[in-house]
C-alpha positions, 0 to 999 in steps of 0.5 A, spaced: 759 453 856 764 452 862 769 458 864 776 456 865 779 456 872 783 462 873 791 460 873 794 462 880 800 466 882 803 465 889 805 471 893 809 471 900 806 477 904 811 479 909 809 484 915 801 485 913 799 485 921 801 492 921 796 497 919 798 499 912 800 492 910 793 489 913 788 494 910 791 497 904 795 491 901 792 485 904 785 486 904 784 492 899 789 490 894 790 482 894 784 479 897 780 484 893 783 482 886 781 475 888 774 477 890 774 480 883 776 473 880 784 475 879 788 480 875 786 481 868 791 480 862 792 483 855 790 476 852 783 476 856 786 471 861 785 472 869 790 470 874 788 469 881 793 471 887 794 466 892 797 469 898 801 466 904 802 471 910 808 471 914 810 474 920 814 472 926 808 471 931 805 465 929 799 466 933 798 473 931 799 470 923 794 464 924 789 468 927 789 473 922 789 468 917 783 465 920 779 471 920 780 473 913 779 466 910 786 465 908 788 458 907 796 459 907 800 462 913 807 461 916 812 464 921 818 461 917 820 466 912 826 461 910 821 456 908 816 460 905 822 463 900 824 456 899 817 454 896 818 455 888 810 455 887 810 462 890 813 467 885 813 474 888 815 477 895 812 483 898 815 486 904 811 492 909 815 490 915 821 494 918 825 499 914 831 497 918 830 490 915 828 491 908 834 491 904 836 484 907 829 481 906 829 483 899 836 481 898 834 474 901 828 474 897 832 475 890 837 470 892 831 465 892 829 467 885 823 471 887 820 478 884 820 483 889 815 489 891 815 493 897 813 499 901 817 505 902 822 507 904 826 501 901 832 503 906 834 508 911 840 510 907 841 511 900 847 507 900 843 501 901 838 503 897 842 503 891 845 497 893 839 493 893 836 496 886 843 494 883 842 487 886 835 486 883 837 489 876 843 484 876 839 478 878 834 480 873 828 480 877 822 484 877 822 489 882 817 495 885 816 500 890 810 502 892 808 509 889 800 510 892 799 517 891 800 517 884 794 513 883 789 518 888 784 521 884 786 528 886 793 527 883 791 523 877 786 529 875 792 534 877 797 530 872 791 530 867 791 538 867 798 538 866 799 533 860 793 537 857 797 544 857 792 547 862 797 550 866 801 554 860 808 555 863 808 552 870 811 557 875 810 554 882 807 548 887 805 549 894 803 542 898 801 542 905 800 535 908 799 533 915 794 533 921 794 533 929 797 527 932 795 526 939 801 526 944 798 519 947 797 522 954 789 524 955 787 522 948 790 515 944 795 517 939 793 515 932 800 513 929 805 508 932 810 511 937 816 508 933 814 514 928 817 519 933 823 515 935 829 516 931 833 510 933 827 506 931 827 509 924 822 514 925 821 521 922 817 525 918 822 527 913 824 519 912 817 518 911 814 523 907 820 526 902 820 519 899 813 520 897 814 528 895 820 525 890 815 521 886 809 526 886 813 532 884 817 527 879 811 524 875 806 530 876 810 536 875 817 535 874 824 532 876 826 534 883 834 537 882 835 540 889 832 541 896 832 546 902 829 543 908 828 545 915 826 540 920 823 540 927 821 536 933 815 540 936 813 535 941 818 533 945 814 528 949 809 523 947 806 517 950 806 510 947 801 504 946 802 502 953 801 509 956 808 510 958 811 517 957 818 517 952 822 522 949 820 524 942 827 524 938 825 524 931 822 530 927 815 531 927 815 537 922 819 539 915 818 545 911 822 544 905 823 548 898 825 544 892 827 546 885 825 542 879 826 542 872 824 548 868 826 553 874 819 551 878 819 552 885 815 547 890 814 548 897 811 543 901 810 543 909 809 536 912 807 536 919 804 532 925 803 538 929 798 542 925 790 542 925 787 542 918 783 548 915 783 546 908 780 541 903 784 535 905 789 532 909 794 533 903 793 539 898 797 540 892 796 547 888 800 548 881 800 555 879 802 556 871 801 562 867 795 560 864 791 557 870 792 554 877 789 548 880 788 545 887 788 537 888 786 533 895 786 526 895 780 525 891 777 532 888 781 537 884 779 544 882 781 549 877 781 556 875 783 558 868 786 565 867 780 567 863 776 566 870 781 569 874 778 574 879 782 581 880 782 583 887 785 589 890 788 590 896 785 594 901 786 592 909 781 598 911 775 594 909 773 587 910 774 582 904 767 581 900 770 577 895 769 569 895 775 566 892 772 559 893 767 560 888 771 562 882 774 555 882 771 549 877 771 542 880 775 537 875 770 532 873 772 524 874 770 522 867 772 515 869 772 510 875 778 511 880 779 504 883 783 504 890 790 506 888 794 501 892 790 495 888 791 499 882 799 498 883 798 491 885 795 490 878 800 493 875 806 490 878 802 483 877 801 484 870 809 486 869 811 480 872 806 475 868 806 479 861 812 484 862 807 489 862 809 497 863 812 498 870 816 504 871 816 504 879 822 500 880 827 500 886 831 505 883 825 510 883 825 508 891 832 509 891 831 516 889 826 517 894 831 515 899 836 520 896 831 526 897 830 524 904 837 524 906 838 530 902 833 533 906 836 531 913 843 534 910 840 540 908 837 541 915 843 540 919 848 544 914 842 549 913 843 550 906 841 548 899 843 540 897 843 538 890 841 531 887 845 528 882 843 523 878 843 516 881 848 511 877 844 504 877 
């Protein structure tokens, strides 16, 4: 019996020549879904994403399309948006331009999905979220950390009641980003220029908002200290420049239930922990530590009883008292999982929580973090009215 050909859904993908847009969204998500025969719907049908990649540099876009075997490409965004056969607009380009691009796509009748942050400021973030809601288009913001295996295991423990009453959260994110003089930097230079939208607070606190909200409890207030530890860096051409954006942030958050969370984010730290990011939740009944993929737990009945004695070397191996949380399921690429979720949301109104409103919450926390750093005080996060 001949199988029916999969239906298609056209996706305008803007800003996919950059590292994140190319690797995570185009190659490992949309093209991977195509290779698997399309996204599977609840009624058994498969729908094949059909991307058109769009960018300002025609030669660069065409070369990328040829290399990846993508049939459709364009340097004319307006023409792409005018095509009624393409249903979704995705943006992974400049944060500065994102609200305007999303509005243009919404006006063209497209459903919109974008990288975070949704904008550089809360006012714009709220406006575009309200606009999408008023126009009735499906909309979404990337929330990739939630589908990391380590954080999914951590949430599984929380949902099972493993922690008892949660007391605190400790997060540690970052690594050493080379200055670019004797060793090329592994992050783009704009990350360290405030005028170009750089800054670790604007980049990472958006992530920490949805991680804390969904894995632990909603964030209610923040106290943050920022720093520009490395004042001089070298760009992609090897030219020195002044680093004007924050490259480290040390933040404390108050969550619902009087839970205290502390997260250090730094591009000026050398890693001596299990992963580039780790989160530890401590509760009355147990604790757990998760990285990107692995998660280790310690129940109260397995908790050792150390005694403080600075006069003798420590003989206890504290790592050996933790038990690894098993996978118990196959974990797919987190970006791909979200693309499949959003496509089902568009195609059959599948469940989807991560709207532009959630994106605005991330911008709200980043903005509050900067305000806290300037004013050296706690800043509350009122509910957003969208």
